N, C-alpha and C positions, 0 to 999 in steps of 0.2 A: 504493500500500500504506500501511498504518497502522503507525507506530512505537509499539508498546505502551508504550515507555518514556516517552512523552509523556502517558500517562494516570496521574494521581496514584494512589498506593496506596490512599488512603481511598475513592476512587471504585471502584476494582477490588474493594475489600472489600465494598461495597454489593452489587455483582453476585454476588460469591461467597456472601455470606450468603443471598441469595434462592435461588441454585442449591442450596445445601446444604439448604435447607428444602423442596426439591422443585419449585421453580418455574423457569420460563425467565426470563432477564434479559439484556437487550441495551442497549448504548449506542445512542442514536438522535438524529436531528435535526441541529441546527446543530453540535453538538460533533463528530460524525462527519464532517460536511462540512469543518469547519475542520481536522481532523486530516488529511484527504485532500489539502487544498490547501496545507497547511503554515502555517496561521495559528495564532496563540495562541488557546487556548480559554478563554472566560470561564466558562460554566456547562455542567455535564454533566447530561444527562437520561437516565433509564433507563426502558425499557418492559419490562413484566413480565406474565406470566400470573397472577401473584398478584393477588387482588382487594384492594381497599383495606383491608378488615378483616384480611386475611392479612399485608399489609405492616406494619400497625400492630402486629400480634402479633409478627412476626419481629424488629422493631427496638425494640419497647417504647415506652411513653409518654414516657420520658425523651429518646429520640433520634428520635422521629417525630411529625409534626404533621399533622393532617388539613386541609391548607390548601385543597384543592379536591376534597374527597372526592366531591361529587356528579358530578364529571367524572372520577373515578378517580385523582386525584392526591394523593399523600402526600409531604410534604417530610421527607426523612431527613437528620438531622444526622450527617455522617460525620466520622471522625477523632477526635482527642482534645481535650477542653477544655484551654485556652480557645479554641483555633483550630479551630472546627468549620466544615465546609463544608456548604452546603445543596445537596442533590441531590434534584431532583424525580423521584419514582418514580410512573409512571402505568400503570394497568392497560390491557392490550390492550383496545380497545373498538371497538364499532360505533356508528353514528350514524344518527338519523332525519333527516327533512327540516329544513333551516335556514329558519326563518320570520321571523327578525328581522335577517338579514344578519350575524349573529355567532355565535349559539349553536344547536346542534342541538336539535330539539324533544324528542328522546329519546336518551339515552346507554345503550348496553347493554354489559355486560361478558361475558367468555367468548369474545371474538373470538380469532382466530389472529393471529400476527405479520403474516402476509400481508395480512389484512383491516385491521389497524391501519396498516400502511404505506400502503395504498391510499387512505386518507382524508387523507393529508398534502398540504401545499400544492404544493411543488416537488420535482422528481425528486432534486435534490441534497440535499434534506432528508429524503428517504424511504429512506435507507440505514441499515441496522442493523449493529452490530458486536458479535460475541460474543467477549469478551476472552480467555476461558480457552482456546478453540480457535483464536483468531486468525482467526475466520471473518467475512467480509463478506457480508451478505445484501442484494443489490441487485436488486430485482424490476422496477424501472422505468427502467433504464439511467441511473441517476444518475451513476455514475462516467464513463460515456461523455459525458454532458452537461458534467460538470466538465472533462473533457479538452478538450471543444469550447468551453469557457468560455461556457456557455449556461444561462440561467434558463428552465426549461420546467415547466409545471404537470404534476402527476400526473393523467393523463386529460384530460377535456374542460375547457379553461380557462374556458368560460362557466359550467359547473357549479361549478368551484372558486371562482371569483370571486363567484358568487352566494351561496355558502355563507357567506363572510366577506368583507364589503365592503372590509376593509383590505388584503386580499391583493394587489390591483393595486399599491398603494403599496409593499407589502413586496417585490414583484417588482422595482420600480424601485429601491428602496433597496438590496436585496441585489446587484443587478446593478452598481450604482454603487460599493458597498463593495468588491466583488470584482474590478471591472474586467471584468465579463462583459457579454454582449449579452443582450437578452430575445428568446426565440424568437418568430418572426414571428406564429404563430397565437396565442401567449400575449399578445403585444403588441396584436394586433387585437381581442382580447376585452375589453380595458380600456374603451374607449369604449362598448362594447355592454352593460357591466354597471355603468354609472355610478349607476343607481338604488340598487343595493346599497351602493355607496360612500357615497352621501349619508346612509345610515342610521348610519354610523360616528360615534361620539362625538368631539367636538372634542379631548378629552384623548388619545385613541388616535392621531388624526391628528397632533396636535402632537408626540407622542413619536416617531412614525415620521419626521416631518420633521426633527426635531433629530438623529436617528440618521443620516439621509441626509446632513445637512450636515457630519457628521464624517468622511465618506468622503475618500479622498485627493484626488479631483477631483470635488467635489460639483456642479459646473456640469453634468456629464453627467446627473445625476439630475434637475436642474431642467429641462433641455432635454427629457428623456424625459417629464416631467410635462406640459410644454407640448404636446408632440406627441400625447399620449394624451388630453388634456382634463383631467387631474388638476389642473394648475396653475390652470385657470379655476375649479375648485371650491375649492381650498385658498387660493390667493393670487392672486385676480383682479387685484389692484393691480399685481403684478409682470407679469402678462400684458399689462397696458395699456402697459407700457414697450416692448414689442416694436415695432420700427419707428419709435420716437420719435426723430427726428433731433436732433442737437446742434449743434456748431459746430466751428471749426477747431482748437480745443484737444483735441478728442476724435476718435479714429479710428473709433469704433464708435457705434451707436445706444445708447440708454439700457439696453436689455435686455442686449446683448452686453457693454457696459461693466460692468453689475452682476454678470454671471456671472464676468467676469475679476477683479473685485474680490473676489468670493466665494472664488475659488480662490487668491487672493494673501494671504489672512490665515491665521493659525494656527488649528488645529483646536480652537477653543473655541466651544461651541454658540451662545451669545448674540452673540458677536463675529461669527460667520459669518452669523447671521440678520441682524444689523445691516448687514453688508456687502451682502447680497442686497437689503435694503430701503432702503439709504441714499438712493437717488434715486427712490423711488416717488412723490415729490411733483412730479417733473418734468413728466409729462404734463399735470397740472392747472395748471402755471404756465408752460407753453411759450408764448413770445411771439416773434414774428418780429422780426428786427433790421433796420430800414430801411437802416441804414448798411452792412449786410453781407448782401446778398440771399442767401437760401437758408440762413441761419444763424438760430439761436434762442437766446434767453436764458431763464433760469429763476429769476426774482427771488424770493428767500426760499423756494425749494423745500424747504430743510431744515426750515423750520418747518411748512409744509404737510405735508411727509412725516412729521414727528414726530407730528402729530395723527392721520394715517392709521395710523401704526405703533401708536399707543396703541389704536386700534380693532381692529387686527389682533391684538394681544396679548390683548385682551379676548375676541375671538372664539375664540382658541386656548386660552383658559383658562390663561394664563400667570400665574405668581405676581406679587405686587406688586413684589418685588425684581427679578425678571427684566424686568418691564415698565418699571420706572424706569430700569434700565440700558440697555435697548434704546432707549427713547425718548430718553434723554440722549445716547447715541452718535449717533443720527440727527440730533437737533436741533443738535449742536455740531460736526458733522464738517466744516463749511465755514469753518474759521478760516484767516485769512491774517495771518501774523506779519510785521511790519516792524521794522527796528532802532530806530525812534523810539518804540516802546512803552516807557512808564515802568515802573519796578518795580511801581508800583501797578496798572498795567494787566495786568502778568503775573500778579500775585496775584489780580486779579479774574477773569482767565481760568481760573486753577486753581480758584477758588472756584465759578465757574459750571459748569465741567466736572466738578468734584468730584475731589479729589486722588487718591483710590484708583482712579479710572477713567482717569486720564491715560494710562497705558500702553496701554490698550485703544483709547482715542481716537486716540492717535498711530499705532497699528497700522492702524486703519481709514483714517486720512488718508493714510498712506503707500501702502496698497494702492490707494486711490482714485487717487492720483497716477500710480503705475506702470501702472494699468489704463486710463489715457487713451490708451495705445498710441502715444505719441510718443517713446519711448525716454528718458524723463526719469529723473534720479536720484531714487529714491523718497524720499530724505530732504531734497530741495531746499527744502521748505517747513517742515520740522520740526527740522532739525539745530540751528540757532541758538536756536530757542525752547526746545528741550530743555535746552540749556546754561544759558539764562537761568533756567529753572525750577529747575534744580539749584542755581544760585547763590542764588536767593531762599530755597529750602528750607534751604540751609546756614545762613541767617541766623536760623533757628528762628522765622520769622515766623508769626503767626496767619493761617491761610488759611480757616478755617471758624469758625462760631459756637462750636463746642465747644473751639476753641483759645484762646478769650478767657480772660483772667485773672479774669473774673467770670462768673456764671451767672444763671439765672432767679431763684434764691432771693435772690441779692444784689440784683437789680433790685427785687424785691418788698419786701425789707427797707429799702432806701434810700427808696423811694417810699411805703412803708406801704400797699401795695395787695396784693390777692390775685391768684391766677392769672387770666390772660386774654390776649387777643391783643396787648394793649399791651406785655406783657413781651417777646414775640417781636419786635415791631417795634423796640423799643429795642435789643435785642441785635443785630439786623441793622444798625441805625444805628451802633452801636459798632464793629461789624466794618468798616463802610465807612471809619470814621476810621482804624482800625488798618491796613487794607489800604494806605492812603496813607502812614501813619507808624507802622511797627511799634514804635517807642519808646514809643508810648502804651499798649501792652499791659501795664500794671501795675495791680494791683488798686486802689490809692489814686487813681490818675489816672482810671481808668474810672468809679469810683464818683462822682468829682466831676463827670463829664460826664453822668451819668444824669439828674439833674433838668433840665439844659439840654435834653437830647434829648427828654425827656418833654413839655416845654412847647413844643417846636418843631413 
């Protein structure tokens, strides 16, 4: 049953306004599913018999926006300023054939609620709720599937997946998020509809992947992707780690180790993606160890992996900031601290890893350690280094170029030159000096060093 108290008053008001204007109005989709399973609801969607022009008229230009009017969707701004909630209100609709693996060739309005629900992806998402009467409209056994913890398509899975090529990945993602299984017939339809999946844009695939990675146990979703062929399409580099043997320090092959690392880090999307990809360079660097028959080494796999990850990020159309963070985490995850590191070495490590990313890098390294499967203390390689970094940071030392007491303008003034690559080189050389001796980080001292470094 649904607890109506979990539905915000402003959302109820949207349904009430439409009914008062003479139209049907129901909560539909993921919000109803989440109310039934007891999850917190992010967004509420409303399905209505009102056509888009009617919805715009009911709520007025100030509180409604024709965001997807060609598909029957109007975004209604519910509540009171300045805290307005966006509620998508969509007209009951029928659809023509899907020709591009995403959009119907024709959208027709005037359909019934039953027709509208029959075009939805999964039974658990094809349930409507009429809040005034407290009535649940479930024509496809969605509640039964929720009780069975099952993701099942509405009707023929081949047809559903052929209509929108992203739906197979949505099935895997939602099953992973909810801890459900995918119905056997639904699961079997995924490999059979891979052509439709290949039509999906990289951006949509990326967004679905990142949502999957935020699930409580994302490894379940990655394994489902492997079993259905989706992993070969999205991340073939990860598939290549399956069966890649390691050595005595690891209980698992590279694939199982990567999944364990993925589950062991906190739910931050780029950190989790880095955990999944941190060892993708191992298959390409795998080398037999003559002194240890049956074991393998992976020399500089982190650098090979970083290059591979940069290509993956480009393929997934990730932003520059996301790409830099992802590549940096993979490239630097193989650090080995020893007590004989000087303070300068510690500062250089922080500079290379970038101070603002140290917490994420340590989280990745600790997950990597615990996922070796040998019962190790997850902080055995980070605890002392963490303390050393804290001591260095407390000295207020310069760890980055922007921490220097001089900047590019000072370099140009001292040398009498204009902007150019020389300015950056000199700033980096100054930083090298300061990393070894923080006492040098004074404007007068650094300005005296500039001519010397320029001639060197």
